[in-house]
C-alpha positions in Angstrom: 201.5 -92.4 -89.8 201.7 -93.5 -86.2 198.5 -92.9 -84.2 198.9 -91.4 -80.8 196.9 -91.9 -77.7 193.4 -90.3 -77.2 192.5 -89.7 -73.6 189.2 -88.5 -72.1 190.0 -85.7 -69.6 188.1 -83.3 -67.3 188.9 -80.0 -65.7 187.2 -77.2 -63.8 186.4 -73.8 -65.3 186.9 -70.6 -63.2 183.3 -70.6 -62.2 183.4 -74.2 -61.0 181.8 -75.8 -64.1 183.1 -79.3 -64.9 184.3 -79.4 -68.5 185.2 -82.5 -70.6 187.4 -82.9 -73.7 189.7 -85.2 -75.5 193.5 -85.0 -75.3 195.6 -86.4 -78.2 199.3 -87.0 -77.5 201.9 -87.9 -80.1 202.7 -91.6 -80.9 205.5 -92.7 -78.7 205.2 -89.7 -76.4 207.6 -90.2 -73.5 206.6 -87.4 -71.1 208.4 -84.3 -72.5 206.5 -81.1 -73.1 205.3 -80.7 -76.7 203.5 -77.9 -78.6 199.7 -77.9 -78.1 197.1 -77.1 -80.7 193.6 -76.4 -79.3 191.0 -77.6 -81.8 187.5 -76.0 -81.2 184.5 -77.8 -82.7 181.8 -76.2 -84.8 178.2 -75.6 -83.8 178.5 -74.3 -81.2 176.0 -77.1 -80.3 178.4 -79.8 -81.5 180.8 -82.0 -79.7 184.0 -83.9 -80.1 183.3 -87.6 -79.7 185.6 -90.6 -78.8 186.1 -91.7 -82.4 188.9 -91.6 -85.0 189.6 -87.8 -85.3 191.2 -87.9 -88.7 188.5 -87.2 -91.3 188.8 -84.7 -94.1 187.9 -81.6 -92.1 189.2 -82.8 -88.7 193.0 -83.0 -88.6 193.5 -83.7 -84.8 194.8 -87.2 -85.4 197.1 -86.0 -88.1 198.6 -83.2 -85.9 199.2 -85.6 -83.1 201.0 -88.0 -85.4 203.3 -85.1 -86.4 204.4 -84.3 -82.8 201.7 -82.0 -81.5 199.5 -82.5 -78.5 195.9 -81.7 -79.4 193.2 -80.5 -77.0 189.7 -81.0 -78.3 187.5 -79.4 -75.7 183.7 -79.6 -75.3 183.0 -76.2 -73.6 179.6 -75.0 -72.4 177.4 -74.8 -75.5 178.3 -78.3 -76.6 175.8 -81.2 -76.9 175.9 -84.4 -75.0 175.7 -83.1 -71.4 172.1 -82.0 -71.3 170.1 -79.1 -72.5 171.2 -76.6 -69.8 174.8 -77.2 -70.7 174.1 -76.9 -74.5 172.3 -73.5 -73.9 174.8 -72.2 -71.3 176.5 -69.8 -73.9 173.3 -68.2 -74.9 173.7 -64.4 -74.4 177.3 -65.2 -73.5 179.0 -66.3 -76.7 182.8 -66.1 -76.2 182.4 -65.6 -72.5 182.2 -68.7 -70.3 183.0 -71.0 -73.3 186.3 -69.2 -73.9 187.1 -69.5 -70.1 186.3 -73.2 -70.3 188.8 -73.6 -73.2 191.5 -71.6 -71.6 191.1 -73.5 -68.3 191.6 -76.7 -70.4 194.8 -75.3 -71.8 196.0 -74.6 -68.2 195.1 -78.1 -67.2 197.1 -79.7 -70.0 200.1 -77.5 -69.1 199.7 -78.6 -65.4 199.6 -82.3 -66.6 203.1 -81.7 -68.0 202.1 -82.3 -71.6 201.9 -78.8 -73.2 204.7 -76.3 -73.6 203.1 -73.0 -72.5 205.3 -71.1 -74.9 204.1 -73.1 -77.9 200.4 -72.9 -78.0 198.2 -72.8 -81.1 194.4 -72.6 -81.7 192.2 -73.5 -84.6 188.7 -74.4 -85.6 186.0 -74.2 -88.3 182.7 -72.3 -88.2 182.0 -71.7 -84.5 185.5 -73.0 -84.0 186.7 -70.4 -86.4 184.8 -67.7 -84.5 186.2 -68.8 -81.2 189.7 -68.8 -82.7 189.3 -65.2 -84.0 187.8 -64.3 -80.6 190.5 -65.9 -78.5 193.3 -64.1 -80.2 191.6 -60.8 -79.5 191.3 -61.7 -75.8 194.7 -63.2 -75.1 198.2 -63.2 -76.6 199.2 -66.6 -75.2 198.6 -68.3 -78.6 201.6 -68.2 -80.9 199.7 -69.4 -84.0 196.0 -69.4 -85.1 194.0 -70.8 -88.0 190.6 -69.3 -88.5 188.3 -71.5 -90.7 185.0 -70.0 -91.9 184.7 -67.9 -88.7 182.4 -65.0 -87.9 184.4 -61.8 -87.3 181.8 -59.0 -87.2 178.3 -59.8 -86.0 177.0 -56.5 -87.5 178.0 -57.3 -91.1 177.4 -61.1 -90.7 173.8 -60.5 -89.8 173.2 -58.6 -93.0 175.2 -61.0 -95.2 174.4 -64.6 -94.2 171.5 -66.9 -95.1 170.9 -68.1 -91.5 170.6 -64.8 -89.6 168.0 -66.1 -87.2 170.8 -68.4 -85.9 172.7 -65.4 -84.7 169.7 -64.0 -82.8 169.5 -67.2 -80.6 172.7 -66.1 -78.9 171.6 -62.4 -78.4 168.2 -62.9 -76.8 166.4 -62.7 -80.1 167.6 -59.1 -80.6 169.2 -58.0 -83.9 172.2 -55.7 -84.3 169.7 -53.0 -85.4 168.0 -53.2 -82.0 171.0 -53.6 -79.8 174.2 -53.0 -81.7 176.3 -52.8 -78.6 175.5 -56.4 -77.6 176.6 -57.8 -81.0 179.7 -55.6 -81.2 180.8 -56.6 -77.7 181.1 -60.2 -78.9 182.6 -59.5 -82.3 186.4 -60.1 -82.8 186.5 -57.1 -85.0 185.8 -54.8 -82.1 189.0 -55.8 -80.4 191.2 -56.5 -83.4 193.9 -54.0 -82.4 194.8 -56.3 -79.5 195.9 -59.2 -81.8 199.5 -60.2 -82.0 199.1 -63.9 -83.1 200.1 -64.9 -86.6 196.9 -66.0 -88.2 196.0 -68.1 -91.2 192.5 -67.5 -92.6 190.7 -70.2 -94.6 187.3 -69.9 -96.2 185.0 -71.2 -99.0 184.1 -68.6 -101.6 180.4 -69.9 -101.8 179.8 -70.0 -98.1 176.4 -68.6 -97.3 176.3 -69.5 -93.6 179.4 -67.4 -92.9 180.0 -65.4 -96.1 183.6 -65.0 -97.3 183.4 -61.3 -96.7 184.0 -62.1 -93.0 187.4 -63.6 -93.9 188.2 -60.5 -96.0 187.4 -58.2 -93.0 189.7 -60.2 -90.7 192.5 -60.3 -93.3 192.3 -56.6 -94.1 192.2 -55.7 -90.4 195.2 -57.8 -89.5 197.2 -56.6 -92.5 196.5 -53.0 -91.6 197.7 -53.7 -88.1 200.9 -55.3 -89.2 200.0 -58.8 -87.8 201.4 -61.7 -89.8 198.5 -63.2 -91.7 197.6 -65.1 -94.9 194.2 -65.5 -96.5 193.2 -68.5 -98.7 189.7 -68.8 -100.2 188.5 -71.8 -102.1 186.3 -71.5 -105.2 182.9 -73.2 -105.4 183.2 -74.3 -101.7 180.3 -73.9 -99.2 180.6 -73.7 -95.4 182.7 -76.9 -95.3 185.2 -77.8 -98.0 184.1 -80.7 -100.3 186.6 -81.0 -103.1 189.5 -83.3 -102.5 192.3 -81.0 -103.8 190.9 -78.1 -101.7 190.8 -80.3 -98.6 194.4 -81.5 -99.2 195.5 -77.9 -99.7 193.8 -76.8 -96.4 195.4 -79.7 -94.5 198.9 -79.0 -95.9 198.7 -75.3 -95.2 197.4 -75.8 -91.7 200.2 -78.3 -90.8 202.9 -76.0 -92.3 201.5 -73.0 -90.4 201.7 -74.8 -87.0 205.1 -76.3 -87.8 206.5 -72.9 -88.8 205.2 -71.1 -85.7 205.2 -73.8 -83.0 208.2 -75.9 -84.2 207.1 -79.4 -83.0 
């Protein structure tokens, strides 16, 4: 496969924060607008780094080789830009970080790279949560892939093996103590707004984000008449490990974006 260009870019969020990310353009790209896939990293205290972005669970380089532009943003909450930046989404999960990402999409459109009518979004773990959250907050994405994402903070707190992680983002307060705060940042709360065709991928043995979260999202979208598919992988924890499962995930993901964004 031909490898496209990886560019370090910056843009400004609505509140004036300077945000950084990586932009991948297709090999041989000659300036025409192409479909854009936004690829949100996990964590949220993770980051996309300037390295080869084509490992088993990171398909950015593959997507760009197939004709997509790929935006890999490092919104507030990411590491590498100081502690204040890494903690800037505490008590604001899905708030400023989503605005950072959407501003990045606007910037890539303004650059003349992205076709605003062919936008997709994907991610795993926190990236899966942000994908599920984004499609409840905007209809601009025409395709989404949710990988191991939290959908309902109420049920997630009772199901997972790392429930204290969740409390970090809600001022140490559980859903029992402040249910409104957790529901306000749960994609489930706003699911009726979703119009985006959504592929859901999840490991059956995931204890960080249990597979029940995927079933909730799938059942909700099906009941609303939104195009959706659910694929769960036996024996798999929070990140896929078995080669054939990883291959299946990659093939399904590429086909989902090809079908709905037509590169």
